[in-house]
All heavy atoms as an XYZ file, in Angstrom:
850
protein
N      11.112     17.135     31.939
C      10.866     15.724     32.082
C      12.107     14.975     31.602
O      12.525     15.076     30.460
C       9.624     15.375     31.266
C       9.458     13.946     30.927
S       7.879     13.600     30.166
C       8.228     13.857     28.462
N      12.713     14.243     32.501
C      13.911     13.498     32.190
C      13.561     12.075     31.776
O      12.848     11.363     32.483
C      14.829     13.457     33.419
C      15.975     12.527     33.280
C      17.088     12.885     32.539
C      15.936     11.251     33.830
C      18.140     11.998     32.389
C      16.990     10.367     33.687
C      18.084     10.756     32.962
O      19.125      9.900     32.787
N      14.047     11.700     30.596
C      13.899     10.308     30.141
C      15.274      9.838     29.735
O      16.019     10.537     29.039
C      12.965     10.234     28.944
C      11.522     10.448     29.353
C      10.545     10.210     28.222
N      10.771      8.935     27.575
C      10.304      8.637     26.372
N       9.587      9.511     25.700
N      10.512      7.473     25.835
N      15.644      8.640     30.107
C      16.959      8.124     29.717
C      17.089      8.029     28.187
O      16.116      7.795     27.481
C      17.002      6.732     30.343
C      15.978      6.756     31.425
C      14.928      7.728     30.975
N      18.296      8.196     27.727
C      18.580      8.141     26.292
C      18.150      6.815     25.695
O      17.596      6.763     24.594
C      20.095      8.372     26.055
C      20.573      8.256     24.614
C      19.869      9.281     23.730
C      22.090      8.428     24.542
N      18.382      5.725     26.401
C      18.008      4.407     25.900
C      16.493      4.349     25.632
O      16.057      3.812     24.611
C      18.462      3.292     26.884
C      17.869      1.956     26.522
C      19.977      3.215     26.919
N      15.702      4.924     26.519
C      14.237      4.942     26.318
C      13.867      5.743     25.083
O      13.012      5.323     24.285
C      13.527      5.527     27.532
C      13.568      4.612     28.748
O      13.994      3.449     28.620
O      13.157      5.094     29.831
N      14.497      6.881     24.909
C      14.225      7.714     23.745
C      14.595      6.986     22.454
O      13.866      7.041     21.459
C      14.989      9.039     23.837
C      14.523      9.995     24.944
C      15.522     11.136     25.120
C      13.140     10.515     24.664
N      15.744      6.288     22.468
C      16.157      5.555     21.279
C      15.246      4.369     21.003
O      14.910      4.108     19.838
C      17.622      5.096     21.442
C      18.665      6.199     21.377
C      20.033      5.642     21.773
C      18.716      6.803     19.985
N      14.822      3.674     22.039
C      13.911      2.542     21.838
C      12.581      3.017     21.261
O      12.014      2.366     20.365
C      13.700      1.781     23.156
C      14.903      0.966     23.558
C      14.774      0.357     24.947
O      13.901      0.801     25.742
O      15.556     -0.578     25.251
N      12.077      4.131     21.760
C      10.825      4.686     21.205
C      11.019      5.130     19.763
O      10.125      4.955     18.920
C      10.342      5.866     22.047
C       9.779      5.435     23.393
O       9.594      4.223     23.606
O       9.533      6.332     24.228
N      12.174      5.688     19.450
C      12.466      6.107     18.070
C      12.548      4.902     17.148
O      12.068      4.955     15.999
C      13.791      6.890     18.029
O      13.664      8.099     18.743
N      13.129      3.817     17.610
C      13.209      2.590     16.805
C      11.810      2.041     16.553
O      11.493      1.628     15.417
C      14.115      1.541     17.509
C      15.567      1.978     17.413
C      13.908      0.151     16.917
C      16.528      1.173     18.275
N      10.967      2.046     17.569
C       9.591      1.567     17.389
C       8.858      2.422     16.336
O       8.165      1.888     15.478
C       8.842      1.586     18.713
N       9.052      3.732     16.387
C       8.434      4.618     15.397
C       8.996      4.356     13.996
O       8.258      4.359     13.015
C       8.660      6.082     15.776
S       7.601      6.633     17.118
N      10.301      4.146     13.905
C      10.929      3.890     12.609
C      10.390      2.589     11.997
O      10.183      2.502     10.793
C      12.437      3.837     12.749
N      10.160      1.590     12.844
C       9.604      0.339     12.345
C       8.180      0.533     11.828
O       7.803     -0.042     10.799
C       9.649     -0.728     13.439
C      11.083     -1.205     13.720
C      11.210     -2.079     14.940
O      10.262     -2.114     15.773
O      12.266     -2.728     15.086
N       7.402      1.357     12.510
C       6.041      1.674     12.027
C       6.141      2.440     10.708
O       5.383      2.182      9.759
C       5.259      2.481     13.084
C       3.944      2.994     12.505
C       4.990      1.635     14.317
N       7.091      3.374     10.614
C       7.291      4.119      9.374
C       7.611      3.174      8.232
O       7.060      3.315      7.120
C       8.416      5.148      9.534
C       8.035      6.373     10.341
C       9.209      7.305     10.473
O      10.255      6.931     11.017
N       9.043      8.525     10.009
N       8.513      2.235      8.461
C       8.885      1.271      7.419
C       7.677      0.469      6.961
O       7.450      0.311      5.759
C       9.949      0.309      7.937
C      11.397      0.744      7.808
C      12.308     -0.228      8.550
C      11.797      0.836      6.351
N       6.925     -0.062      7.918
C       5.759     -0.859      7.565
C       4.726     -0.031      6.811
O       4.173     -0.475      5.818
C       5.145     -1.457      8.836
C       4.014     -2.398      8.520
O       4.249     -3.375      7.776
O       2.888     -2.148      8.993
N       4.510      1.209      7.261
C       3.545      2.070      6.582
C       4.014      2.439      5.182
O       3.211      2.492      4.249
C       3.315      3.336      7.414
N       5.304      2.680      5.017
C       5.845      3.022      3.690
C       5.697      1.836      2.737
O       5.346      2.007      1.578
C       7.299      3.455      3.804
N       5.967      0.640      3.229
C       5.841     -0.553      2.387
C       4.408     -0.780      1.934
O       4.165     -1.236      0.822
C       6.312     -1.795      3.158
C       7.778     -1.960      3.206
C       8.140     -3.335      3.788
N       9.474     -3.334      4.288
C       9.818     -3.411      5.578
N       8.893     -3.543      6.485
N      11.072     -3.399      5.935
N       3.455     -0.485      2.812
C       2.047     -0.733      2.476
C       1.359      0.519      1.920
O       0.141      0.492      1.695
C       1.302     -1.237      3.716
O       1.336     -0.266      4.728
N       2.128      1.584      1.703
C       1.607      2.836      1.167
C       0.477      3.430      2.025
O      -0.465      4.001      1.524
C       1.136      2.674     -0.281
C       2.183      2.205     -1.275
C       1.547      1.973     -2.637
C       3.325      3.184     -1.371
N       0.612      3.267      3.325
C      -0.357      3.802      4.278
C       0.130      5.196      4.720
O       0.851      5.336      5.689
C      -0.478      2.866      5.489
C      -1.574      3.267      6.448
O      -2.050      4.430      6.381
O      -1.949      2.411      7.271
N      -0.283      6.196      3.975
C       0.229      7.553      4.206
C      -0.209      8.124      5.549
O       0.554      8.863      6.172
C      -0.191      8.500      3.073
O      -1.620      8.496      2.963
C       0.424      8.089      1.741
N      -1.394      7.789      5.988
C      -1.875      8.311      7.278
C      -1.021      7.771      8.418
O      -0.579      8.519      9.291
C      -3.346      7.926      7.487
C      -3.929      8.423      8.782
C      -3.977      9.936      8.878
O      -4.089     10.607      7.840
O      -3.893     10.454     10.016
N      -0.786      6.478      8.406
C       0.050      5.865      9.454
C       1.490      6.380      9.384
O       2.125      6.607     10.414
C       0.016      4.348      9.285
C       0.099      3.632     10.592
C      -0.313      2.177     10.431
N       0.814      1.379     10.871
C       1.342      0.375     10.225
N       0.843     -0.017      9.098
N       2.357     -0.270     10.716
N       1.993      6.546      8.168
C       3.338      7.082      7.991
C       3.438      8.488      8.552
O       4.394      8.834      9.246
C       3.741      7.058      6.505
C       5.110      7.582      6.153
C       6.212      6.795      6.833
C       5.306      7.559      4.638
N       2.441      9.308      8.292
C       2.434     10.680      8.801
C       2.386     10.698     10.332
O       3.073     11.491     10.976
C       1.250     11.455      8.250
O       1.368     11.621      6.867
N       1.577      9.835     10.926
C       1.474      9.782     12.374
C       2.788      9.341     13.010
O       3.236      9.921     14.003
C       0.343      8.846     12.790
C      -1.032      9.366     12.475
C      -2.111      8.322     12.689
O      -1.864      7.148     12.975
N      -3.371      8.761     12.552
N       3.416      8.324     12.438
C       4.696      7.847     12.968
C       5.785      8.889     12.791
O       6.636      9.062     13.670
C       5.101      6.527     12.294
N       5.758      9.601     11.676
C       6.745     10.641     11.435
C       6.566     11.785     12.447
O       7.556     12.305     12.982
C       6.632     11.166      9.995
O       6.868     10.070      9.105
C       7.631     12.263      9.720
N       5.328     12.149     12.732
C       5.072     13.196     13.728
C       5.578     12.761     15.098
O       6.170     13.563     15.836
C       3.583     13.507     13.770
N       5.363     11.493     15.446
C       5.854     10.979     16.743
C       7.373     11.019     16.787
O       7.961     11.380     17.808
C       5.333      9.553     16.964
C       5.832      8.909     18.212
C       5.271      9.556     19.463
N       5.821      8.899     20.651
C       6.394      9.529     21.654
N       6.449     10.844     21.694
N       6.882      8.851     22.670
N       8.026     10.667     15.680
C       9.508     10.728     15.652
C       9.998     12.140     15.808
O      11.002     12.393     16.464
C      10.050     10.151     14.326
C       9.972      8.677     14.216
C      11.198      7.850     14.217
N      12.506      8.311     14.077
C      13.340      7.989     13.086
N      12.918      7.278     12.081
N      14.571      8.412     13.101
N       9.301     13.089     15.197
C       9.683     14.489     15.332
C       9.573     14.924     16.796
O      10.435     15.659     17.295
C       8.821     15.380     14.456
C       9.140     15.221     12.970
C       8.158     15.977     12.080
O       7.033     16.228     12.467
N       8.609     16.302     10.892
N       8.526     14.460     17.468
C       8.375     14.775     18.901
C       9.531     14.203     19.709
O      10.050     14.856     20.614
C       7.049     14.236     19.433
C       5.836     14.961     18.883
O       5.997     16.071     18.322
O       4.728     14.403     18.999
N       9.918     12.972     19.382
C      11.031     12.344     20.095
C      12.349     13.073     19.825
O      13.154     13.263     20.744
C      11.152     10.862     19.699
C      10.053      9.969     20.251
C      10.063      8.625     19.544
C      10.205      9.791     21.753
N      12.557     13.497     18.602
C      13.769     14.277     18.280
C      13.783     15.584     19.049
O      14.828     16.012     19.566
C      13.865     14.514     16.789
C      14.285     13.323     15.943
C      14.180     13.661     14.456
C      15.704     12.903     16.285
N      12.615     16.238     19.131
C      12.540     17.469     19.890
C      12.863     17.220     21.353
O      13.578     17.994     22.003
C      11.139     18.097     19.749
C      10.982     19.333     20.583
C      11.510     20.545     20.147
C      10.325     19.288     21.797
C      11.382     21.692     20.916
C      10.185     20.432     22.571
C      10.707     21.625     22.120
N      12.350     16.107     21.889
C      12.610     15.752     23.270
C      14.095     15.531     23.508
O      14.660     15.976     24.521
C      11.813     14.496     23.647
C      11.753     14.208     25.116
C      10.851     13.043     25.449
O       9.975     12.675     24.643
O      11.012     12.482     26.553
N      14.769     14.870     22.551
C      16.215     14.663     22.678
C      16.966     15.993     22.648
O      17.897     16.200     23.420
C      16.728     13.754     21.545
C      16.401     12.315     21.738
S      17.171     11.340     20.431
C      16.025      9.995     20.296
N      16.551     16.881     21.750
C      17.187     18.179     21.656
C      16.964     18.971     22.951
O      17.864     19.665     23.429
C      16.675     18.965     20.467
C      17.155     18.437     19.138
C      16.541     19.161     17.957
O      15.870     20.201     18.164
O      16.727     18.683     16.819
N      15.778     18.873     23.503
C      15.457     19.610     24.738
C      16.262     19.086     25.923
O      16.596     19.847     26.833
C      13.959     19.515     25.036
N      16.562     17.793     25.911
C      17.367     17.202     26.980
C      18.790     17.751     26.961
O      19.439     17.835     27.994
C      17.396     15.669     26.862
C      16.097     14.994     27.152
C      15.677     15.064     28.620
O      16.544     15.295     29.484
O      14.492     14.898     28.878
N      19.267     18.071     25.777
C      20.611     18.651     25.664
C      21.657     17.613     25.346
O      21.676     16.506     25.906
N      22.560     17.981     24.466
C      23.625     17.076     24.030
C      24.544     16.648     25.154
O      24.915     15.477     25.222
C      24.405     17.722     22.882
N      24.961     17.541     26.056
C      25.909     17.086     27.098
C      25.357     15.933     27.949
O      26.064     14.960     28.210
C      26.123     18.344     27.949
C      25.854     19.474     27.016
C      24.762     18.989     26.116
N      24.088     16.026     28.349
C      23.524     14.959     29.173
C      23.386     13.667     28.362
O      23.697     12.592     28.831
C      22.169     15.335     29.729
C      21.680     14.238     30.718
C      20.225     14.359     31.087
N      19.290     14.132     30.009
C      18.930     12.909     29.553
N      19.485     11.838     30.026
N      18.030     12.800     28.605
N      22.918     13.795     27.109
C      22.736     12.614     26.291
C      24.059     11.936     25.974
O      24.154     10.707     25.996
C      21.989     12.969     25.003
C      20.536     13.418     25.193
C      19.932     13.822     23.856
C      19.695     12.354     25.868
N      25.078     12.729     25.702
C      26.396     12.149     25.426
C      26.973     11.456     26.660
O      27.679     10.456     26.542
C      27.359     13.220     24.915
C      27.066     13.702     23.488
C      27.991     14.861     23.126
C      27.203     12.576     22.485
N      26.648     11.975     27.832
C      27.116     11.333     29.063
C      26.492      9.957     29.247
O      27.079      9.087     29.878
C      26.808     12.226     30.271
N      25.298      9.750     28.676
C      24.604      8.459     28.779
C      24.928      7.513     27.615
O      24.343      6.438     27.533
C      23.085      8.679     28.812
C      22.595      9.354     30.051
C      21.073      9.451     30.074
O      20.401      8.646     29.416
O      20.583     10.357     30.769
N      25.820      7.909     26.728
C      26.104      7.112     25.533
C      26.990      5.918     25.909
O      28.198      5.957     25.754
C      26.761      7.973     24.466
C      26.935      7.302     23.128
S      25.422      6.696     22.376
C      24.801      8.127     21.610
N      26.363      4.871     26.396
C      27.087      3.642     26.724
C      26.959      2.666     25.556
O      26.461      3.019     24.485
C      26.553      3.040     28.023
C      25.064      2.709     27.969
O      24.457      2.848     26.889
O      24.515      2.336     29.022
N      27.411      1.452     25.742
C      27.376      0.444     24.663
C      25.953      0.160     24.202
O      25.701      0.005     22.997
C      28.062     -0.839     25.105
C      29.557     -0.711     25.243
O      30.107      0.254     24.671
O      30.171     -1.566     25.914
N      25.013      0.084     25.136
C      23.629     -0.202     24.786
C      23.061      0.932     23.927
O      22.404      0.681     22.912
C      22.772     -0.378     26.035
C      21.331     -0.717     25.734
C      20.467     -0.830     26.978
O      20.925     -0.480     28.080
O      19.320     -1.268     26.823
N      23.304      2.163     24.327
C      22.796      3.320     23.581
C      23.449      3.385     22.195
O      22.776      3.702     21.203
C      23.047      4.613     24.348
N      24.726      3.059     22.106
C      25.396      3.061     20.808
C      24.812      1.991     19.891
O      24.618      2.234     18.691
C      26.896      2.847     20.981
C      27.607      4.062     21.506
C      29.107      3.851     21.658
O      29.607      2.736     21.464
N      29.809      4.910     22.006
N      24.508      0.826     20.432
C      23.915     -0.248     19.635
C      22.521      0.183     19.129
O      22.170     -0.069     17.983
C      23.820     -1.534     20.439
N      21.750      0.823     19.998
C      20.418      1.284     19.605
C      20.528      2.393     18.550
O      19.736      2.413     17.591
C      19.645      1.792     20.820
C      19.212      0.719     21.812
C      18.672      1.367     23.089
C      18.193     -0.213     21.193
N      21.484      3.288     18.705
C      21.677      4.355     17.718
C      22.063      3.758     16.368
O      21.599      4.207     15.314
C      22.736      5.346     18.199
N      22.910      2.735     16.372
C      23.296      2.070     15.128
C      22.080      1.402     14.478
O      21.870      1.517     13.250
C      24.397      1.035     15.403
C      24.848      0.320     14.190
C      25.713      0.927     13.290
C      24.405     -0.960     13.901
C      26.147      0.283     12.135
C      24.817     -1.629     12.760
C      25.697     -1.003     11.871
N      21.246      0.748     15.277
C      20.035      0.113     14.764
C      19.080      1.154     14.162
O      18.502      0.941     13.085
C      19.329     -0.646     15.876
C      18.087     -1.390     15.441
C      17.405     -2.132     16.573
O      17.976     -2.269     17.667
O      16.267     -2.584     16.349
N      18.967      2.292     14.820
C      18.097      3.360     14.328
C      18.617      3.919     13.011
O      17.863      4.167     12.080
C      17.985      4.468     15.368
C      17.055      5.622     15.049
C      15.633      5.124     14.783
C      17.072      6.642     16.173
N      19.934      4.098     12.891
C      20.521      4.560     11.624
C      20.253      3.585     10.508
O      19.958      3.973      9.373
C      22.028      4.799     11.774
C      22.383      6.121     12.414
C      23.862      6.435     12.281
N      24.716      5.451     12.950
C      25.104      5.526     14.202
N      24.726      6.513     14.956
N      25.891      4.607     14.721
N      20.350      2.283     10.792
C      20.098      1.256      9.772
C      18.624      1.297      9.331
O      18.318      1.187      8.133
C      20.453     -0.132     10.311
N      17.707      1.455     10.280
C      16.292      1.559      9.927
C      16.017      2.810      9.092
O      15.253      2.765      8.126
C      15.429      1.599     11.202
C      15.278      0.275     11.945
C      14.648      0.498     13.322
C      14.454     -0.715     11.138
N      16.663      3.908      9.452
C      16.489      5.142      8.679
C      16.998      4.991      7.260
O      16.403      5.499      6.315
C      17.174      6.322      9.366
C      16.364      6.874     10.523
O      15.139      6.654     10.561
O      16.954      7.555     11.384
N      18.110      4.277      7.090
C      18.646      4.038      5.747
C      17.670      3.199      4.922
O      17.433      3.484      3.739
C      20.011      3.363      5.821
N      17.074      2.174      5.537
C      16.087      1.344      4.836
C      14.859      2.164      4.474
O      14.337      2.069      3.364
C      15.682      0.156      5.717
C      16.766     -0.904      5.800
C      16.425     -2.016      6.749
N      15.148     -2.648      6.472
C      14.467     -3.364      7.362
N      14.919     -3.531      8.568
N      13.316     -3.906      7.031
N      14.401      2.986      5.397
C      13.245      3.837      5.162
C      13.520      4.794      4.006
O      12.685      4.985      3.112
C      12.870      4.608      6.422
C      11.690      5.557      6.319
C      10.409      4.807      5.965
C      11.526      6.330      7.621
N      14.698      5.366      3.999
C      15.053      6.283      2.916
C      15.043      5.584      1.567
O      14.520      6.115      0.571
C      16.427      6.902      3.182
C      16.825      7.959      2.184
C      18.159      8.612      2.509
O      18.772      8.277      3.532
O      18.604      9.443      1.693
N      15.576      4.367      1.495
C      15.583      3.611      0.229
C      14.158      3.311     -0.231
O      13.836      3.444     -1.411
C      16.385      2.323      0.387
C      17.879      2.517      0.361
C      18.633      1.197      0.211
N      18.296      0.216      1.234
C      18.917      0.111      2.421
N      19.875      0.937      2.738
N      18.544     -0.824      3.273
N      13.302      2.908      0.693
C      11.934      2.589      0.332
C      11.199      3.822     -0.166
O      10.495      3.786     -1.183
C      11.183      1.945      1.534
C      11.706      0.533      1.772
C       9.671      1.936      1.323
C      11.198     -0.103      3.053
N      11.365      4.926      0.541
C      10.677      6.154      0.129
C      11.190      6.660     -1.213
O      10.392      7.109     -2.052
C      10.812      7.224      1.215
C      10.079      6.920      2.517
C      10.407      7.979      3.580
C       8.587      6.808      2.311
N      12.498      6.586     -1.438
C      13.032      7.025     -2.725
C      12.535      6.119     -3.860
O      12.224      6.602     -4.947
C      14.561      7.081     -2.718
C      15.100      8.286     -2.032
N      14.900      9.562     -2.498
C      15.831      8.410     -0.904
C      15.475     10.418     -1.682
N      16.041      9.743     -0.696
N      12.445      4.827     -3.591
C      11.922      3.915     -4.605
C      10.483      4.244     -4.934
O      10.079      4.261     -6.093
C      12.013      2.461     -4.118
O      13.349      2.078     -3.969
N       9.700      4.500     -3.893
C       8.297      4.871     -4.111
C       8.156      6.156     -4.905
O       7.311      6.259     -5.813
N       8.993      7.124     -4.610
C       8.964      8.389     -5.348
C       9.261      8.158     -6.822
O       8.578      8.683     -7.695
C       9.939      9.408     -4.711
C       9.395      9.889     -3.372
C      10.189     10.573     -5.652
C      10.400     10.686     -2.554
N      10.298      7.341     -7.100
C      10.653      7.059     -8.492
C       9.511      6.373     -9.226
O       9.200      6.678    -10.383
C      11.921      6.230     -8.570
C      13.183      7.026     -8.336
C      14.432      6.246     -8.726
N      14.560      4.991     -8.012
C      15.145      4.832     -6.827
N      15.655      5.867     -6.229
N      15.217      3.661     -6.267
N       8.849      5.417     -8.556
C       7.734      4.706     -9.183
C       6.611      5.672     -9.502
O       6.070      5.702    -10.619
C       7.224      3.560     -8.274
C       5.877      3.042     -8.744
C       8.245      2.438     -8.227
N       6.239      6.503     -8.528
C       5.138      7.430     -8.748
C       5.483      8.509     -9.769
O       4.617      8.944    -10.522
C       4.665      8.042     -7.436
C       3.848      7.096     -6.621
C       4.307      6.605     -5.427
C       2.601      6.672     -7.086
C       3.545      5.723     -4.686
C       1.838      5.787     -6.361
C       2.314      5.300     -5.146
N       6.746      8.919     -9.821
C       7.129      9.875    -10.841
C       7.001      9.263    -12.230
O       6.548      9.921    -13.167
C       8.573     10.365    -10.619
C       8.676     11.359     -9.504
C      10.123     11.743     -9.195
O      11.067     11.000     -9.498
N      10.305     12.898     -8.586
N       7.385      8.005    -12.362
C       7.239      7.313    -13.631
C       5.784      7.166    -14.038
O       5.441      7.325    -15.212
N       4.912      6.883    -13.084
C       3.493      6.764    -13.392
C       2.876      8.123    -13.679
O       2.009      8.250    -14.556
C       2.747      6.136    -12.206
C       3.059      4.690    -11.895
C       2.383      4.279    -10.594
C       2.613      3.785    -13.035
N       3.337      9.118    -12.978
C       2.773     10.458    -13.115
C       3.129     11.096    -14.447
O       2.295     11.743    -15.069
C       3.260     11.340    -11.960
C       2.510     12.629    -11.865
O       1.366     12.720    -12.290
N       3.135     13.630    -11.297
N       4.365     10.911    -14.903
C       4.779     11.530    -16.162
C       4.280     10.763    -17.368
O       4.110     11.329    -18.440
C       6.299     11.688    -16.263
O       6.889     10.381    -16.194
C       6.825     12.558    -15.141
N       4.074      9.469    -17.209
C       3.575      8.655    -18.320
C       4.545      8.523    -19.473
O       4.141      8.171    -20.568
N       5.785      8.829    -19.249
C       6.778      8.678    -20.336
C       6.728      9.841    -21.306
O       6.569     10.992    -20.906
N       6.774      9.550    -22.587
C       6.753     10.580    -23.612
C       5.382     11.256    -23.677
O       4.339     10.629    -23.466
C       7.054      9.998    -24.994
C       8.490      9.480    -25.077
O       9.353     10.050    -24.397
O       8.721      8.507    -25.821
N       5.406     12.524    -24.015
C       4.147     13.260    -24.166
C       3.449     12.757    -25.415
O       4.074     12.403    -26.411
C       4.437     14.748    -24.301
N       2.119     12.698    -25.371
C       1.389     12.223    -26.564
C       1.487     13.264    -27.679
O       1.609     14.458    -27.422
C      -0.036     12.091    -26.065
C      -0.127     13.007    -24.901
C       1.236     13.031    -24.290
N       1.462     12.803    -28.924
C       1.534     13.767    -30.021
C       0.241     14.596    -30.091
O      -0.847     14.062    -29.930
C       1.684     12.883    -31.263
C       1.194     11.540    -30.862
C       1.389     11.421    -29.372
N       0.418     15.864    -30.290
C      -0.712     16.786    -30.432
C      -0.388     17.775    -31.549
O       0.761     17.932    -31.946
C      -1.020     17.567    -29.125
C      -1.487     16.642    -28.022
C       0.190     18.356    -28.677
N      -1.421     18.451    -32.053
C      -1.205     19.442    -33.104
C      -0.901     20.796    -32.468
O      -1.525     21.198    -31.486
C      -2.433     19.559    -33.998
C      -2.576     18.392    -34.940
C      -3.407     17.341    -34.636
C      -1.840     18.357    -36.123
C      -3.522     16.253    -35.491
C      -1.950     17.273    -36.982
C      -2.790     16.237    -36.665
O      -2.891     15.165    -37.516
N       0.058     21.503    -33.043
C       0.382     22.843    -32.574
C      -0.597     23.834    -33.206
O      -1.427     23.477    -34.048
C       1.820     23.207    -32.962
O       1.929     23.327    -34.370
N      -0.472     25.104    -32.819
C      -1.395     26.127    -33.335
C      -1.204     26.363    -34.840
O      -2.103     26.852    -35.505
C      -1.189     27.441    -32.572
O       0.137     27.887    -32.735
N      -0.045     25.967    -35.387
C       0.168     26.144    -36.824
C      -0.159     24.862    -37.619
O       0.168     24.763    -38.798
C       1.594     26.632    -37.123
C       2.648     25.641    -36.701
O       2.343     24.522    -36.280
N       3.910     26.045    -36.822
N      -0.782     23.873    -36.957
C      -1.235     22.690    -37.663
C      -0.196     21.577    -37.780
O      -0.448     20.571    -38.403
N       0.962     21.738    -37.164
C       1.995     20.684    -37.207
C       1.872     19.798    -35.966
O       1.457     20.253    -34.920
C       3.380     21.318    -37.256
C       3.624     22.065    -38.531
C       5.058     22.575    -38.537
N       5.294     23.310    -39.746
C       6.010     22.844    -40.763
N       6.549     21.672    -40.692
N       6.155     23.557    -41.855
N       2.284     18.541    -36.130
C       2.232     17.617    -34.992
C       3.468     17.865    -34.113
O       4.546     18.092    -34.609
C       2.153     16.160    -35.494
C       1.029     15.467    -34.779
C       3.391     15.374    -35.231
C       0.649     14.157    -35.311
N       3.240     17.869    -32.813
C       4.370     18.046    -31.875
C       4.161     17.055    -30.715
O       3.062     16.570    -30.465
C       4.453     19.471    -31.383
C       3.298     19.873    -30.506
C       3.483     21.241    -29.947
N       2.284     21.568    -29.167
C       1.892     22.753    -28.900
N       2.588     23.790    -29.303
N       0.796     22.939    -28.194
N       5.255     16.813    -29.984
C       5.208     15.901    -28.864
C       5.344     14.456    -29.348
O       5.386     14.175    -30.524
N       5.413     13.551    -28.392
C       5.550     12.148    -28.742
C       6.894     11.874    -29.390
O       7.811     12.682    -29.398
N       7.010     10.718    -29.977
C       8.264     10.334    -30.647
C       8.177     10.694    -32.105
O       7.142     10.529    -32.740
C       8.489      8.845    -30.477
C       8.729      8.470    -29.058
C       9.071      7.032    -28.927
N       9.218      6.735    -27.521
C       9.277      5.549    -27.015
N       9.187      4.501    -27.801
N       9.409      5.359    -25.740
N       9.260     11.147    -32.634
C       9.291     11.487    -34.052
C      10.291     10.672    -34.785
O      11.133     10.027    -34.222
C       9.646     12.985    -34.237
O      10.872     13.243    -33.583
C       8.530     13.841    -33.668
């Protein structure tokens, strides 16, 4: 199935925008669905083959590829920020003080 590169890039941009919106709203189901769709589009591009796709790389396709890279960079920043926030919440900072088996206090701040 032949699809022009511009169509593949436009569909990828639409998926990236859904990914961004889902990441911002912490909608993991929607993010997973959009990510799966992007993987399908990447597979389709790979199946089309680099020589044909490169032959179609005109100014419009280059502009779309640049837009897609910018969206991916934003998505990466949002996801990394979310990971850092959840890691901070998950670890809870310092461990609470507890007694060791020999009766001494350990953990927490000393």
